[in-house]
C-alpha positions as CSV (number, residue, x, y, z in Angstrom):
1,M,-83.7,93.7,-120.5
2,M,-82.8,90.8,-119.3
3,Q,-84.5,87.7,-119.9
4,G,-82.3,84.9,-117.8
5,L,-83.7,81.2,-118.7
6,P,-85.7,79.3,-119.8
7,R,-86.6,80.7,-123.0
8,Q,-88.3,79.3,-125.9
9,I,-86.6,79.6,-129.3
10,R,-86.6,78.0,-132.4
11,F,-83.2,78.4,-133.9
12,A,-80.1,79.5,-133.0
13,K,-77.7,81.8,-135.0
14,A,-74.3,80.6,-136.2
15,P,-71.1,82.6,-134.8
16,P,-68.3,83.3,-137.7
17,I,-66.5,80.9,-135.7
18,K,-66.7,77.0,-136.1
19,C,-65.4,74.3,-134.3
20,Q,-66.3,70.3,-133.9
21,G,-69.0,70.1,-131.3
22,I,-70.2,73.2,-131.7
23,K,-73.9,73.2,-130.2
24,T,-75.9,75.5,-132.7
25,K,-78.9,72.9,-133.1
26,L,-78.9,72.3,-129.0
27,V,-78.9,75.7,-128.0
28,P,-82.6,75.7,-128.0
29,F,-82.9,72.5,-125.9
30,I,-80.2,74.2,-123.7
31,F,-82.5,77.1,-123.4
32,R,-85.6,75.3,-122.6
33,S,-83.6,73.1,-120.1
34,I,-82.0,75.4,-117.7
35,Y,-83.6,77.6,-115.2
36,W,-81.8,81.0,-114.0
37,D,-82.8,84.5,-112.5
38,E,-80.7,86.7,-114.7
39,A,-82.3,89.7,-113.0
40,A,-81.0,88.7,-109.2
41,G,-77.9,90.2,-110.8
42,G,-75.1,87.2,-111.2
43,R,-73.1,86.3,-114.4
44,W,-73.3,84.0,-117.2
45,I,-69.9,81.9,-116.7
46,E,-68.8,80.1,-119.5
47,P,-65.3,78.2,-118.9
48,F,-65.1,76.2,-121.9
49,L,-66.3,78.6,-124.7
50,G,-65.8,77.5,-127.9
51,S,-67.4,79.0,-130.4
52,G,-69.1,81.1,-128.5
53,V,-72.6,80.1,-129.3
54,V,-74.6,79.5,-126.4
55,A,-73.5,82.9,-124.4
56,L,-74.0,84.8,-127.9
57,N,-77.6,83.7,-128.6
58,L,-78.5,84.0,-124.8
59,A,-76.6,87.5,-124.3
60,P,-76.6,87.9,-120.7
61,Q,-75.9,91.6,-119.4
62,R,-73.0,89.9,-117.4
63,A,-70.2,87.2,-118.4
64,L,-67.4,85.9,-117.6
65,L,-66.5,83.9,-120.5
66,A,-63.4,81.8,-120.4
67,D,-61.2,79.6,-122.8
68,T,-57.8,78.2,-122.8
69,N,-57.2,78.9,-126.9
70,Q,-56.1,82.4,-127.4
71,H,-57.2,82.6,-130.7
72,I,-60.8,82.3,-130.0
73,I,-60.6,84.5,-126.9
74,R,-58.2,87.6,-129.0
75,F,-60.5,86.8,-131.6
76,Y,-64.0,88.3,-129.5
77,Q,-62.0,90.6,-128.0
78,A,-61.1,92.3,-130.9
79,V,-64.7,92.5,-131.9
80,Q,-65.8,93.5,-128.8
81,Q,-63.3,96.4,-128.8
82,G,-64.0,97.4,-132.6
83,E,-61.1,96.4,-134.3
84,V,-62.6,93.5,-136.2
85,T,-65.3,94.9,-137.6
86,P,-68.3,94.3,-140.4
87,T,-66.4,97.0,-142.9
88,V,-63.0,95.2,-142.0
89,V,-63.9,91.6,-142.3
90,R,-65.5,92.0,-145.5
91,E,-62.5,94.2,-147.3
92,Y,-60.0,91.6,-145.8
93,L,-61.9,88.4,-146.8
94,A,-62.4,89.8,-150.3
95,D,-58.7,90.3,-150.8
96,E,-57.6,87.2,-149.1
97,G,-60.4,85.3,-151.5
98,R,-58.7,86.8,-154.1
99,K,-55.3,85.7,-153.4
100,L,-57.0,82.2,-152.3
101,E,-58.3,81.9,-155.7
102,R,-54.9,82.5,-158.0
103,G,-53.0,80.5,-155.3
104,G,-54.8,77.9,-154.2
105,E,-53.6,75.6,-151.5
106,D,-50.2,76.8,-151.6
107,Y,-51.4,80.2,-150.5
108,Y,-53.4,78.8,-147.7
109,Y,-50.5,77.3,-146.2
110,E,-49.2,80.7,-146.6
111,V,-51.5,82.6,-144.2
112,R,-51.2,79.3,-141.9
113,E,-48.1,79.9,-141.7
114,R,-48.2,83.8,-141.0
115,F,-50.9,83.0,-138.6
116,N,-49.0,80.4,-136.5
117,R,-45.9,83.4,-136.5
118,T,-48.4,86.5,-135.6
119,G,-51.7,85.3,-134.5
120,S,-53.6,87.8,-136.2
121,P,-57.5,87.3,-135.4
122,L,-58.5,88.1,-139.2
123,D,-56.1,85.3,-140.5
124,F,-58.0,83.1,-137.7
125,L,-61.3,83.7,-139.0
126,F,-59.8,82.8,-142.8
127,L,-58.3,79.9,-141.9
128,N,-61.5,78.5,-139.6
129,R,-63.8,79.4,-142.6
130,A,-61.2,77.6,-145.5
131,C,-59.9,74.9,-143.8
132,F,-61.1,71.0,-143.6
133,N,-64.1,70.2,-142.8
134,G,-64.5,73.4,-140.5
135,L,-62.1,72.0,-137.9
136,M,-60.4,73.7,-135.3
137,R,-57.2,71.9,-133.9
138,F,-53.4,73.3,-132.7
139,N,-50.6,70.7,-132.1
140,R,-48.8,70.5,-129.0
141,S,-46.7,73.5,-130.0
142,G,-50.2,75.7,-129.9
143,E,-50.4,75.8,-134.0
144,F,-53.2,75.6,-135.6
145,N,-52.1,72.3,-138.1
146,V,-55.7,71.7,-140.3
147,P,-55.8,70.8,-143.9
148,F,-57.0,73.2,-146.7
149,C,-60.8,72.2,-147.8
150,R,-59.3,72.4,-150.9
151,K,-61.7,75.1,-152.5
152,P,-59.9,78.0,-153.8
153,N,-63.1,79.6,-154.9
154,R,-64.2,79.8,-151.1
155,F,-64.8,83.1,-150.2
156,T,-67.7,84.2,-152.7
157,P,-69.5,87.3,-152.4
158,A,-72.3,85.1,-150.8
159,Y,-70.0,83.6,-147.9
160,I,-68.5,87.0,-147.2
161,S,-71.8,88.3,-146.7
162,K,-72.6,85.6,-144.5
163,I,-69.6,85.8,-142.5
164,V,-69.9,89.7,-142.4
165,N,-73.1,89.3,-141.3
166,Q,-72.2,87.0,-138.2
167,I,-69.5,89.5,-137.2
168,R,-72.4,92.0,-137.0
169,W,-74.9,90.1,-135.1
170,V,-71.8,89.5,-132.8
171,Y,-70.9,93.1,-132.2
172,H,-74.6,93.7,-131.5
173,Q,-75.0,91.0,-128.9
174,I,-71.8,92.3,-127.0
175,Q,-72.1,95.7,-127.0
176,G,-73.2,97.5,-123.9
177,K,-72.8,94.4,-121.6
178,E,-70.6,93.8,-119.0
179,W,-69.0,91.0,-120.8
180,E,-65.2,89.7,-120.1
181,F,-63.8,87.7,-122.6
182,R,-60.6,85.8,-120.5
183,V,-58.1,83.8,-121.7
184,A,-58.1,81.2,-118.5
185,S,-57.9,77.5,-117.5
186,W,-61.5,76.0,-116.6
187,E,-60.2,75.6,-112.9
188,E,-59.3,79.7,-112.6
189,T,-62.9,80.6,-114.3
190,L,-64.9,78.2,-111.7
191,Q,-63.0,79.9,-108.5
192,E,-64.6,83.3,-109.6
193,A,-68.1,82.0,-109.4
194,E,-70.7,83.8,-106.8
195,V,-73.9,82.4,-105.3
196,L,-76.2,84.0,-108.4
197,D,-74.2,83.1,-111.2
198,F,-74.6,80.0,-113.3
199,I,-71.8,78.5,-115.2
200,Y,-72.5,76.4,-118.3
201,L,-69.5,73.7,-118.9
202,D,-69.3,72.5,-122.4
203,P,-65.5,70.5,-122.0
204,P,-64.3,68.4,-124.4
205,Y,-66.1,65.0,-124.7
206,I,-64.3,62.1,-124.0
207,G,-64.1,59.5,-126.6
208,R,-65.3,61.9,-129.3
209,H,-62.3,64.0,-130.7
210,T,-64.2,67.2,-129.9
211,D,-60.7,68.6,-128.2
212,Y,-59.3,71.6,-130.2
213,Y,-56.3,72.7,-128.4
214,N,-55.4,71.1,-125.1
215,H,-55.4,67.2,-124.6
216,W,-58.2,66.4,-122.5
217,G,-58.6,63.0,-120.8
218,I,-60.2,60.7,-118.1
219,E,-58.1,62.7,-115.2
220,D,-59.5,66.2,-116.3
221,T,-62.8,64.9,-116.7
222,L,-62.4,63.4,-112.7
223,R,-61.4,66.7,-111.8
224,L,-64.0,68.3,-113.3
225,A,-66.8,66.8,-111.8
226,D,-65.0,67.3,-108.4
227,A,-65.0,70.6,-108.7
228,M,-68.6,71.3,-110.0
229,R,-69.8,69.6,-106.8
230,Q,-68.0,73.2,-104.6
231,L,-69.5,75.0,-106.4
232,P,-71.6,77.7,-105.3
233,C,-74.2,78.6,-107.8
234,G,-76.4,76.3,-110.5
235,Y,-74.6,74.9,-113.5
236,A,-75.3,73.0,-116.3
237,L,-72.5,70.3,-118.1
238,S,-73.3,69.4,-121.8
239,M,-72.3,65.5,-122.7
240,W,-72.9,62.8,-125.0
241,W,-75.1,60.3,-123.8
242,E,-75.8,58.2,-126.2
243,N,-74.9,57.1,-130.0
244,P,-75.9,53.8,-132.0
245,Y,-72.3,51.9,-131.0
246,R,-72.3,52.6,-127.3
247,R,-73.5,54.6,-124.0
248,N,-71.5,57.0,-122.2
249,G,-70.5,55.2,-118.8
250,L,-69.2,58.6,-117.2
251,I,-72.5,60.0,-117.4
252,E,-74.1,57.7,-114.2
253,A,-70.7,57.3,-113.0
254,L,-69.8,60.6,-111.7
255,W,-73.0,62.9,-112.2
256,S,-75.8,60.4,-111.0
257,D,-76.8,63.4,-108.3
258,L,-77.6,65.7,-111.4
259,E,-81.0,66.5,-113.1
260,L,-80.8,64.7,-116.6
261,R,-82.1,66.2,-120.1
262,V,-81.9,64.6,-123.1
263,C,-81.7,65.7,-126.7
264,R,-81.7,63.4,-129.9
265,H,-80.1,64.8,-133.2
266,F,-78.5,64.0,-136.3
267,Y,-74.8,64.4,-137.2
268,H,-72.9,64.1,-140.5
269,L,-70.5,61.5,-141.4
270,G,-70.1,62.6,-144.8
271,A,-71.3,64.5,-147.6
272,T,-74.8,62.5,-148.2
273,E,-77.9,62.4,-146.6
274,D,-77.5,58.3,-145.6
275,L,-74.2,58.8,-144.2
276,R,-75.7,60.8,-141.2
277,S,-76.0,59.1,-137.7
278,W,-77.8,59.8,-134.1
279,M,-76.9,60.7,-131.0
280,H,-78.6,61.7,-127.6
281,E,-76.7,64.8,-126.2
282,A,-77.0,64.9,-122.5
283,L,-77.2,68.1,-120.4
284,L,-76.9,67.6,-116.7
285,I,-78.0,70.3,-114.2
286,R,-77.6,70.9,-110.8
287,P,-80.8,70.2,-109.0
288,G,-82.8,73.5,-108.4
289,F,-81.9,74.7,-111.9
290,A,-84.0,72.7,-114.2
291,A,-86.8,74.2,-115.9
292,P,-89.9,72.2,-115.9
293,V,-90.6,69.9,-117.8
294,Q,-92.2,70.7,-121.6
295,E,-95.3,68.7,-122.2
296,S,-94.9,69.0,-125.7
297,D,-91.1,68.3,-125.4
298,P,-91.2,65.1,-124.3
299,V,-87.6,63.7,-125.4
300,S,-85.5,66.5,-123.6
301,G,-87.9,66.3,-120.5
302,L,-87.3,62.6,-120.0
303,R,-86.5,62.1,-116.3
304,R,-83.5,59.8,-115.4
305,K,-85.6,56.6,-114.3
306,H,-87.6,56.9,-117.1
307,Q,-84.4,57.4,-119.4
308,L,-82.7,54.6,-117.7
309,S,-85.8,52.3,-118.7
310,L,-85.9,53.5,-122.1
311,L,-82.7,53.9,-123.9
């Protein structure tokens, strides 16, 4: 059944792939802020797929999901095509987990070297869940280069079951739907947009070190802002707005004509509760595609003129 947006959910489910800047905690905020009539027949388009958490929780009937990171796309293609299944993942992680427990750091780097040769989706999953701090990072040669998390017993039965359940959920969300996972640049992806589509854009955040594959800079941001103005359909852009130390001036400079919704959330700088800090996340929405402000949600519903006076 097509639901479209806005939609009220309390919590989002986490995907099996982790990366910096993942939007799991922000999915409820995103869903209640956007208006999109899916029943009109358009596609949900994401040119910066990343972990896939937004699309997977939304589960639209039609979607174009793209990223320049071929490993993310190939992983989800493998799930979609039934090559990476819950059974395959359980057996693989149990076997590799035993080898990691015996070989420790040396075995992690053996798998990393193997992955950089073969691009195996299963090895990609292993590295993503066994690397330091859940980072996803590739060097200029396209090689995964995140160090080991230093936990040889990482893949306990409970942890494997958690990942297996995430794979099962992804497969369920994808099946029976017209989803295309594509290795493509954001420019190529935006050219596919039609009037009934809706585009969710989650580019790397300038100044926040969230880029994991290509090297994203100010020139890329300027080109994206210009391309957004030419789009024939609704769209929303995620971007950081403010933290305790500074404010993102690009929002006013480049997107002052868009509807602004803001949500405060907390992130951890270290292992203890006292090391957490807050950030205001912005969702910039094309006029006409923002959902009505919720009375019970004053933070995310603040209008631009009020935000500028309060923040």
